[in-house]
C-alpha positions in Angstrom: 19.7 58.0 -54.4 20.3 55.0 -56.7 23.2 52.7 -56.0 24.1 50.1 -58.7 26.7 47.4 -58.9 27.7 47.1 -62.6 29.2 43.9 -63.8 30.9 44.7 -67.2 32.0 41.9 -69.5 34.0 42.4 -72.7 34.3 40.5 -75.9 37.1 38.3 -74.6 35.1 37.1 -71.6 36.8 39.2 -68.9 34.5 40.9 -66.5 35.0 43.8 -64.0 32.7 45.0 -61.3 32.2 48.7 -60.7 29.9 50.5 -58.2 27.9 53.6 -59.1 26.4 55.8 -56.5 23.9 58.7 -56.6 24.5 61.2 -59.5 26.8 58.7 -61.4 24.0 56.1 -61.4 21.2 58.5 -62.6 21.8 58.1 -66.4 20.9 54.4 -66.1 17.5 54.9 -64.5 14.8 54.3 -67.1 16.9 52.3 -69.5 15.6 48.9 -70.6 17.4 45.6 -71.2 18.9 45.6 -74.6 19.5 49.4 -74.7 22.9 50.8 -75.1 24.5 53.7 -73.2 27.8 55.5 -73.2 30.6 53.8 -71.2 31.9 57.1 -70.0 29.9 56.7 -66.8 32.3 54.0 -65.7 35.4 55.6 -67.2 35.6 53.6 -70.5 35.4 54.7 -74.1 32.7 52.9 -76.1 29.2 51.6 -75.5 27.7 49.4 -72.8 24.7 47.2 -73.6 22.4 46.2 -70.7 22.0 42.5 -70.7 20.4 41.7 -67.3 20.3 42.3 -63.6 18.6 41.7 -60.3 17.1 43.6 -57.4 18.1 43.8 -53.8 16.4 40.5 -52.9 17.9 38.6 -55.9 14.9 38.6 -58.1 16.2 38.6 -61.7 15.2 41.0 -64.5 13.6 39.5 -67.6 13.6 41.1 -71.0 10.0 40.1 -72.0 8.3 41.7 -68.9 7.6 45.4 -69.5 8.0 48.0 -66.7 10.0 48.0 -63.5 7.5 46.1 -61.3 7.9 42.6 -59.8 5.4 40.2 -61.3 4.6 36.5 -61.0 4.8 35.0 -64.5 4.3 31.5 -65.9 7.6 30.3 -67.4 8.6 27.3 -69.5 12.3 28.2 -70.1 14.7 31.1 -70.0 16.0 33.5 -67.4 15.1 32.8 -63.9 14.1 29.1 -64.4 16.8 26.6 -63.6 15.4 23.2 -64.6 12.0 22.5 -66.0 11.0 19.2 -67.6 9.4 19.1 -71.1 5.9 20.5 -70.8 6.3 21.8 -67.3 5.5 25.4 -66.5 6.4 27.2 -63.3 5.0 30.4 -61.8 8.0 32.5 -60.7 8.6 36.0 -59.3 10.4 38.2 -61.9 11.4 41.8 -62.2 10.6 43.9 -65.3 13.0 45.0 -68.0 13.3 48.7 -66.9 16.1 49.8 -64.6 14.7 51.5 -61.5 16.0 52.5 -58.0 15.1 49.0 -56.7 17.7 47.3 -59.0 20.9 46.4 -57.2 23.0 44.7 -59.9 23.2 45.4 -63.6 25.0 43.2 -66.1 26.5 44.9 -69.1 28.4 43.9 -72.2 31.2 46.3 -73.3 31.8 46.5 -77.1 35.6 46.6 -76.8 38.3 45.1 -74.6 38.6 46.0 -71.0 41.9 47.6 -70.0 44.4 45.5 -67.9 44.7 46.7 -64.3 47.7 46.2 -62.1 47.1 43.5 -59.5 46.3 44.5 -55.9 48.9 42.0 -54.6 51.8 44.2 -55.8 50.6 47.1 -53.6 50.1 44.8 -50.6 53.7 43.5 -50.8 55.1 47.0 -51.0 53.1 48.1 -47.8 54.4 45.0 -46.0 58.0 45.9 -46.9 57.5 49.4 -45.5 56.1 48.1 -42.2 59.0 45.7 -41.9 61.5 48.5 -42.3 59.8 50.5 -39.5 60.0 47.6 -37.1 63.8 47.4 -37.4 
């Protein structure tokens, strides 16, 4: 019963958010950051490269921590550390690099260009016109 929110970015910088539930999300469990998977799980043709993510409480995943567990690690720079002065080290809670059921959001990079979708505003305007016609 894994539920993931995938944030997919393409080579142009555009990003799209998709939600995967239950059996659709199972192929991602066990993958590590940096691994590639088929983009067919989100309805695209190509490859998705896992670049990061976070769990339900917002703890970020870090590529150099092995496993799926949460650990306190001593950081000098990189993912999960906002501003450290030169020589300063901070102990922070981080999540490992393996996707598990505790992960909530997964960031991915798509190797192609994302398709352009029609804006939702067009559909909202057409429904307003239909309701106006019924009122008359």
